[in-house]
N, C-alpha and C positions, 0 to 999 in steps of 0.2 A: 504494500500500500504506500503510495507516494503522498507526501504532504506539501502543500503549497508554500512557497517561500514567503516569509513575513514581509509585509509592506513597511518600508522605511521612508515615509514621505519627506522628512527633512533631508535625508541623504540624497533622495531622488532630485529634490529641488536644488541642492548644492551642486550635484554633478551636472545638472542641466545649466546652472549658472556658469560653471567652468566650460561646458560645451559652447555656450553662447560667446564667451570670451575668446575661445579658440577660433571660432568661425569669424568673429569680428577681426581678429588678428590676420586671418587669411585675406579678408577684404582690404584691410588697411595696407598690408604688404603689397598686394597687387596694385592698389591705387598708387602707392608710393613709387613703385617701379616705373609706372607710366606706360605710354603706348608705343615706345620705340620698337619693342619686340612684337612681331605679328601675333595675334591672339592664338592661332593654331600652334605656333612654336612654343609660346609660353605655356599653354595647356599641356603640350606633349612633354616638356621638360618637367613640369610639376608632377605628372603621373609617372613618368619614367623614373624620377627620383623616388617616388613613393613606393615603387616596386621593391626597393631595398627592405622595406618593413614586412614584406610578404615572405622573405626567405625562410623564417622558422616553420612555416606551415606548408611549404611546397610539397613536402613528402606525403602530406595527407591527400593530395590530389589523386594519387594512384588508387586509393581505396574508395573514391567517390563513385566509380563505375558509371560515368555519365553516358547517357544515350545520345544517339545522333540528333534527336529532337532537342535535347537539352543543350547540346553544343550549339545548335542553330539559334536557340533562344538567347543564349549567352552572347553569341556574335551579334545578333540584331540589337540586343540591349546595349552592348558596348558601342556600336556605331551610333545609336540614338543618343546615348549619354555623351559621347564624344562631341557630337554636333551641339548639344546643349552647353557643354563646357566651353567650346569655342565662342559661342554667343555670349556666355557669361563673362569671359575674359574681355571680350570686345566691349561689352556694356560697362564693365567696371571702370575702365579708363576714360569713359565718355559721359557718364551721368553721376550725380551726387550719390554718395554712399547710402544716405538715408532712403533715397528713391529706389535704388537697387534692392536694398534690404526689404523694403515694404512690398515691392513687386514680386520678390521671391516667395512671399507668403501665398501667392496665387497658385503655386504648384499643387498644394493639397486640394484646392477647389477643383482644379482640372482633373485630379485623380478621382474625385467623387463622381464627376460626370463620366469619365472614362470607365469607371467600374460599372456604371449603369449601362453604358453602350456596349462594352466588350466582355464583361464578366457576369452579366445577368443580374447585377444588383438592382434592387427596387428603389426608385427615387420617390420617397414619400414626400408629401407636401412640405413638411418642415425642412427637409433637406433641400428641396427646390428653392424655398425662400432663402435658406442660408447661402446657397450658390449665387442667387441673384444679389444678395447683400455683398458677397465677396467681389462680384463683378462691379457692383456700384462703388466699392472701395477703390478699385482700380481706376474707375472713371474719375473719382475725386482726386486721385493722385495725378492723373494725366491731364484732366480738364481740357479735353480737345475743344478747340475753338477759342479758348481763353489763354493758351500758352503754346509755345512751339514744342511739338513732339519730335524729338531727335531720333536719329537712327539707333542710338543707344537704347532708347525706350522701346522701340520696336523690336530690337534684338532680344531684350529681356523678356518681353511678352512671349515671343516665340520660344525662348529658352525655358520658361516656366511650363509651357505645353510639352516640350520635349522631355524635360525632367519628369513630368507626370507620366509620360509613356514609359520611361525607363523604370519608374517605380512600379507600375502595373506589371511589367514583365518580371521584375524582381519578386513581386507578390506571388506570381504563378510559380516561379522557380523555388521560392522559399518553402512552398508546400511539398517539394520533392527532394530538395538538396539542403545540406546543412548550411546555416547562415554564413559561417566562415568561408565556405566555398563560394557562395553567391557574391560576397564582398570581394573576395580575391579575384574571381573570374571577371568581375566588372573592371577592376583595376588593370588586369592584363589586356582585356579586349579593348578598353578605352585607349590604352597606350598604343596598341597595334592600329586601331582605327585612326588615331591622331597622326601617326607617323607619316603617311603620304602627304597629308595636308601641311604638316610642319616642314617637310623636305621641299615642298613646292615653293614656300615663301621664306626659306631659311636665310637668316643673317647671323653672323657670329655674335653670340651673347657675350657680354662682359662678365668678369668675375663677380662683380657686384650683383648683376642680374641673376647669375647662377646661385649665388648665396641667398638672395631673396627668395627665389623659387624653391630652394631646398628648405628654407624656413616655412614656406607655404605648405610644402608636403608634410613637414613635421606637425604643424598646427592642424592641418586638415585631418591627418591620421589620428592625432590625439583627440580631436573633436568627435570623430566617429566612435572612438573607443569610449570616451566619457559619456557619450550619448547612450551607448549600450549599457553602461553601468547605471545610468539614470533610469532606463527602462526596467532594468532588473530590480531596482530598489523601490520603485513606485509606479502606479498605473499612469498611463499616458495622460489621463484626465488631470492628474496632479502636475505633471511636468510641462504639459502644453502651454498653459498660461504664462509660464516663466519666459517663454521665448519672446514675448512682447518687449522684454528689456533690451533685446538686441536692437530694436528700432530706436530706443532711447540712446543706447551706446553709439549706434551708427550716426545718429544726428549730432551727438556731442563730439564724436571723433571727426566728422566732416567739418564741423564749425571750428574746432580748436586746431586741428592739424592741417586741414586743406582749405580753410577760409571759405567753406561752402555755406551759403545763407540757410538759416533755419526756415523751412517752409511748413507752416502750420497745417496746410492742406495735405501734405504728405503724411504728417503724423496722424491726422484724422482718418485719412484713407487707410493707412496701415492698421489702425485700431479696428476699423470696420471689417477689413479682410480677416484679421486675426480673430476677431470676435466670431465671425461666421465659421472659421476653421475650428475654433474651440467648441462651438455648439455642435457641429457635425461630429467631432471626436467624442463629445459627451454622449450624444445619442447612440453612436456605435458601441460605446462601452456599456451603455444601459441595455442595449440589445445583444450584448456579448458577441460582437463581431468587430473586427478591425480591418477597415479598408483604407481610411484616410491616414496618411503618414503624419508624424510629427513634422513641423515645418523645417526642422533641421535635417530630416531624412533625405531630402533631395539636394543637399549641399554638395559642392565640388570637393 
């Protein structure tokens, strides 16, 4: 007879706070590095360096006994996620940190819609309203007709859709393969998918740029690890609301380090999106099903 692990909400909240700080550091480092390196090359170097952290578990791949179908799904997911990562790196150097952080919250909204379209999930009225509220939050941030919508904004909108598709494929694979294999295969296939795009636009990176991207790989890997610890310590309904602090930190970071103006509409829109995501997550927990990811789960 197995016993459920005890919930430790304080530990879960603390680990999610650390997760948020790790991902904010990823954002800050990429922003600091600037747009000199092409987005595909920067993304490739980030993931290529991240493969170092997979070395201890490579031996476990042999025992996974993956089928041809699973290999195909891993490949498709890797290509989709690679495309999203390129768009994310492109957006990061062109729009304010707070706007990118707020728009990243859209991915779980798209996952909810995708689960209904492709996984047969039922979209109840409350979930439809929550999705509409999430899209309204995006409209508040972008305010089409009242401000210029740059190519960075458009790239981030598409990136959120692509990341949602990647998560849905991960959801399918996670029901068949150990989580560690799912994460590792994503890193490998994303790196392979990024390679031809990186070579196409390759320019010689400086030592400083390589150092920054290695730090990005460290913080991104640490963020995914601490997120796993947070999920193990407490339900997602406890840890999800903590993610809103990333928007606060991103706004402060953009203002203090990069002289980005504080846009109250971005804050309001971010809260509207995150509120809808939190409601959907709470409803799924109440119904004892988990489709919508934590907002950190789609990070690079």
